[in-house]
N, C-alpha and C positions, 0 to 999 in steps of 0.2 A: 719593298717586296720585289719590285721589278728587277733591280740590280742583283738581288740575291738569287732570283730565278735564273737570270742571264748567266751568272757565273757558275751555277750548278750545271746548266746545260752545256756551257763551254767546257767545264771540267769533264763531264761525261763524254763529250766528243773527243777530247784529248786522250782520255783513258782508252777509248776504242782504237784511236790511232796507235797508241802504245801497244795494244793487243796485237794489231795487225803487224807492226814492226817485229814484235817478239816472235810471233808464230812463223813468219816467213824467213826471218833472219836466223832463227835458232831451231828450225824444225828437227825433231829427233830422227836421225837417219833419213829415210825417204818420206817420212810422214810430215805433212804441213798442217799444223793446227790452226783453226780459224776461231774467231771470237763468237761468243753467243751470250746474249742477255736472257736470263731466265727469270720470269715473273714468279715470285713465291707467294704472293697474295698479301693482303693487309698493307699494301704500299711498299713492300720489300721486294728487291730484285737482286740478282747476283750475276756478275760478269765472269766468264771463264773461257778457257780455251778448250777446244775439242777437235777430234777428227770426225766430221759428220758422216763420212762414208764407212767408218769402222775399219779402215785398212790397217790401222796401227794395232788392231787386235781388241779383244774384250777389255773394257775399262778405259778406252780412249774417247768414248762418246757418252753423252748423258742418256741414261736408260729411263724408260717410263716408270719403272719401279722407284728409282731414286727421286724422280720428280714427284711422284705421288706421296711418298713418305715425307719428303721435305715440306710439301704443301700441307700435309696432314698436321705436322708439328706447328706450322704457322697459323693454321686456320681452324682446326677442328675444335679447339677449346675443351677437350675432354679431360677426364681425370688423369689419363695416361700422359697427356701433354703437361699437366701440372706436375707430375712426378719427374718428368724430364727437366723441368725448370728448377727443381730442387737438387738435381744430381751434383755430386762433387767431381765425378769423373765420367766422361763419355768417350767410348772407344768405337770407332767405325771400322768394320772389317771390309776389305776389298773396296777401298774408297774410290778407286778409279780417277775420275776427274776432280773429285772432292766436292761435288755439288751438295750431297746430303750433309756431310760434316761441316762444310762451309756455311750452308743455310742454317744449320743448328747453332753455329757460333753467333748468328745474328739475333737469336732469341733473347728475350728479357729474363735473364736468370735471377733467382732469388738472391744468390750470393755470388755474383760474377767473379769477384777477386779470388774466390775459393774454388772456382770451377776450371777443370782441365779437360780439354777436348783433344784426343789423339786420333789422327787419321792414319790408317795403316794400309800398306800395299806391298807388293813384291818389288824388288829392285828396279826392273825395267820401267815401271810407271812412276817412280818417285819424282823424276824431274818434272813431268807434266803436273803432278799433284802439287808439288812445291810452288810452281809458277802460279797455279790457281789460288793457292793460299796467299801468296804474296799480293795478288790482285785485290784481295779483300782490304788490304791496307789497314787504316785505323777505324774501319767500320765494325770490326769485331767488338762485341759488346763487353769488353773488359775481361774476357776469359783468356786463359793460357791455351793457345792453339798451336799444335805441333804436328809434324809429319814423321812417321817412323816406319822403318822396314819391318815386315812381319811375314814369315812363312807359317801357314796354318799348322797346327799340331800342338800337343801338350807342352813340349819343351819351350817353343816360342811364346805360348800363352802364359806359361808360368813366369817367364822372365818379364813379360809385359805387365803381368798382374802385380808385380812388386811396386809399380808406380800408380796403382789404381786404388784410390781411397773410396769408400762407400759414402753415400749411395752411388751405385754404379749403373750406367745405362750402356748397353751394347747395341749398336746399330748395324744393320746389314741390308743392302739393297742389291738385288740381282746377283747374288753370290751362288745360286743353285743352278748349275748348268749340267754337269756330268755326274753320273752315279758314283764314279770313283772318288769324287771330292766331297761327297755328302758326309761321310763318317768323320773325316778330319775337320770339316767345318763345324759340325755339332760338337765334336770333342773340344775344339777351340772355344766355342761359346760356353760350354760347361765349365772348362777350366778357368776361364776369366771370371765366371760368376761364382765359383766356389769361394766361400768365405766372405764374400761381399755382402754387406747388410744395409739396406736391401739391394737386390740386383734385378734389373729389368732388361729383357731382350726384345728388341723390335725388329721385325723382318718384313721386307717387302720383296716380292718376287713375281716374275711373270711365269705363268704355267706354260711349260713347253713339252713336258714328257710325263706320262702317268707313272712310269717307273721311278723317275727322279722324285716326284711328289710323294709317292708311297714310301720310298726309303726315307726321305726327310722326315715326314710326319711320324713314322714309326720310331726312328731314333730320337726325335724331339720329345715324343711322349714318354720315353724311358727316362728322360732327365728333367723335363720341364712340364709344368702345367701351363696350358696355353689357350688363347681365345682369338677369334678373328676380330679385327677392328673394322667398324663401318665408317664410311666417309660420305655422308649424304651430300648431294649436290656437286660432287666432283665429276665433271663431264666435259666433253668436247665443247659444249656451248659456253661453259664458264671459263675454260682455258683452251683457246684455239690451237695451242701447240700439242694438245693431247691427240694421240693417234687412237684408232679403234682398239688397239692392243691393250689399252688401259682396262678394258673389261676383263682381261685375263690376268690382271695383277691382284694378288691378295696381300693384305696387311695383317700381321698378327703380333700379339704381345705375349710373352712367355716369362715365367718365373721358375727358378729352381724348385724342384719338389721338396727339397729340404728347408725351403723358406716359407714362412707363414706370412701371407699378405695382410 
């Protein structure tokens, strides 16, 4: 046991050294990514690269929303979590650093060999996203994990949907920023979920603007039936890396209105 522990620690240190070398030797433009280890709970953790100052733009750092939903999937033990474990396809929208999708790939799926997880982003963030997927190495729980470029909208969603077998789960964390992006975000979610049987949408987002929230929930209600998810015990005391902003993060589960649960 001593030698097994020693080599695990040594390998962990070596991986962190590789992270440092990667981020400073291959920084994207003027952005230098630094390593971060994220505790997911239940003994699981994930190493990734991020820009802690956010100078590289939205999506280059870990958001509280992504942290909360990732930990919900690992710790909550709810019926919703059970549905995720039975999914054949999981699509993450606006993956950013890949924390949420990567954390999801570490879950214990019912049929891992039949499960596909697709992390999507716009072109400028694909390099960072792929690096973080590569850092997962052989820890991925037997699932097919891939990175794919996606611009929101019906056309892109239709093309992506061709490779999405049901049951389908769509994940999104901190994708709701500007009013002008809300309609195309909901359209993307709706298009992906059309025809999938069953389909489940999980959204985590920090409340920043009443106008954004009102528009989102109005459009969501036109296409989905939804409910808030509770996460008892999730607090700064249980996870020291939680900021006070976690109080303003909501989690919800939604299903297409055309689908019977």
